[in-house]
N, C-alpha and C positions, 0 to 999 in steps of 0.2 A: 444553585447548581442545576443544570439541565441534564436529564437522564439520556442514556444512549438512544432511545427511540425518538425522543424529541430532536436530538442532534441529527439523527439519520434523516428525519423528515425535512429539516432545514437544508441538508445537502441535496436531497432529491429535488426540492423546489428550486434550488439554485441551479442545478444542472438542467432542469427542464427549461428554465428561462435564460440559460447561458447564451449570449450572443456570440456566435462564431464569426471568424474573420470573413467578410463578404467575398474575398477573392477565392474562397473554396468552391463557390457556386454549387453545382450538383453533388460534389464530393461531400458536402455537409450532411447529406442524407445518410451516408455510410458511417460518418462520425457519430451522429446521433443514435444510429442503430446500435453501434458498439457500446454505447453508454447505458443502454437499457438493462436493468437487472443488477444483481450483485448485492452484497451485504453492506457495502460502503464502510467496511471495518476501518480501513486506514484513514479515511476522511473523518470518521467519527472520533478516532483517537486524536487527530489533529485538533478538532474543535474542543474536545474534552481537555486537552492539554492547555489550550488558551483559556478556557473557562476556569481551570484550576489556578492558573497564574493570576486571573482576575481581570482579564480584558473582555471587552464586548465581543461576544461570540460571532456576531455578524461580520465583524472585521476580519475574522479568520476564514470566511467562506471562500474567497479566491484561492487561498493556500490549500485548503482542504480539497477543493475541486481540482486543483492542479495535481495533487497527489493521486486523486482518483483517475484523472486523465492519463497519467503515466502508467498506472496499473492497467487501465483498459488498453493502452498502446501495447503493453507487454503481452496481454492475452491475444489481441488481434494478430500480432506477429507470431506468437507461439503456435497459433492454430494453423498457420499457413502450410501448404503442402511441403515446402522445403524444410520445415521443422517438425512439428508433431502431426501434421496432416489431419487435424480434427475438424470434422464437419459439423459438430454440434457444440454449442456453448450456451450455458444457462438455459437449457431446455428448448433451444431453437437453433436454426442454422447459424453457424459461426459467420462472421462478417464476410470472409472471402467466399464461403459457400452460398450465402444469400445474394451476393452481387457477382463478383468474379475475383480472381486472384490479384490482378493489377489494382483493382479498387480496394481490396483488402490491404495491400501494401501501402497505398497512398493514405488510407484511413488511419493506419497506425502512425505514419509519418505526421499526419495532421494533428492527431491527438497529442503527440509529444510536443509539437511546435506550439499548439494552443496552451499546453501546460506551462511551458516556459513563458509564454506571453502573460499568463495569469500571475506567475511568480514575479515577473518584472513589474507588475502593477503596484508593488510596494515601494516605499522610498528607498529601502535598502536592497542591494542586489543579492543579498545572501539567501533569500528564499529561493530564488532561481538557482543559485549555486548549489544549494542542497539537493534540489531536484535533479540537476545535471549530474552531480556526483553519484546520486542514487541510481540513476539510469545507467551510468557507466559501470557501476558495480554489478547491476543486474545483467548487463550485456556480457561482462567478463565472466560472471558465474555461469551464464548460459553456454558460453563458448567452452569453458572448462568442463562442463557437463557433457556436451555433445561430442567433444573431441577426446574425452577420457584422458586428461592430461596428468592424472595421478593425484589430484586434489582429494582430500577427504570429503566425505558426505557433509560433514558439518561446515567445512570451509565453503563448499559450493552453496549450501543453503543460506549461509550468512551473507552471501553475495546475492543470489537469485531472489531470495525472499526477504532476508533481513535488512538489506539496504533501504528498501522502500518503507518498511515499517519504521526504521530509524528516521528516515526523512519525514514521516508523518508527525513525529514529535519535533524534530529539529526545525522544520518549516514553521511550526507554530511558535517556537521560541523566538525566531527572527521576526515573524509577523507581529508578535506581541511586544517586540522591542525589549525583550529581556536582555540585560547586559551580558556579554559573553562570559564574564567572570562568575556569573550565577548559573550558568547553563549545565555545568558538569553533572550534578545529580540527576537532572532530567535526561541527559544523554546516556548516563549509565543505565537508567531504566529503559530507554529506547533500544539499547543494544541487546536486550533480552527478548524483545517482542517477536522478532522474526523466527527465532528458534522455537519458541513456544508454539506459534501458529503452524510452522512446518511439521513439527513432530506430531502434533494432533492430526494434521492433514494426512500424514503418512499412515497413522493408525486407522483413520477412516477409510483410506484407499487400499490399505494392506501392502504398501510398497515402501521404498526409501528406508527409513530407520527400522521399520518392521522387518524387512528382508535382511537388513544388516545385523540387527540385534535381537530379533524376535519381538513378539507383541509385548511381553512383560518388560523387556528392556526398553522398548520405545515408551511404554507407559511411565516407566520410572524416569526417563528423560523429560517427559512432559511435566510430571510432578515437580521435578527439580527446577525446570525452567520457570514454571509458575511461581514457585517459592522464591526464586531469585528476583523475579520481576516485582513481586509483592514487597520483598525486602527493600528493593531500590525505591519503591514508592514511599515506604515508611520513613525513609531517610530524607524525604523532601519536605521542606517547611511550607506546606500548602494543603488545602483541602483536596486530596486526591481520591476521594471516595468513589467518584464516577469511574475513574481510571481503574481503581481496584475492582469495581464491578465488571468492567470490560475484560480485565485479565482473567477473572474467575470464569467468565462466560467463554473466553477463548480456550481455557483449559478443559472445559466440560462440554464443548459443543459436539453435536452429533451430525452436523451437516456442513 
């Protein structure tokens, strides 16, 4: 089994060497700029899932990179003036601020399209399908959040954050060619990841669940989410020790 740091290094190397579609021409500069930095949590979960299933980790790299590209797409578009209007991302100018707003829009579009292209590199179409479903869920969650449609905070976060964490596991299942009848325990685990990440994120930022339930209430939610995720892993007949380590690190992260 490979640890999280080794898996993260594999993802970084793959993204650096990733051949983008030639038709992007100069737009590729903004795409590569948007991919710099980040913890690669979702991509590492994808690789760790495949490793636990018992497949060659390198075969999961296109799927893991695709998940990371979708995540980057969401950040690039979230930062745009029409949404969050953030000029800084990962300690440097956000993509639209570094280039310009039209370039930022197109960079996000290209990241999503490149992600689907990577997903379609597998014999099964289901890797790409999971990516598309996750993206649609993220978009729906963002819409519900910005328009204040009456959805609960948990419902919004399960879409905005949870769907891509879910896909990080689900894409690995399809890429590893795990039969659908054997996927449920893994998907049950995947369903807990997004909530765990988001609650801890809210604790670190002092918003979201902290504003709704207080810091103690949010910390209780984080503990419960971590316990559910670990229980789901315990029910899987595989060596999930690396995933258990990742869950523990998500629950206790400080940045």
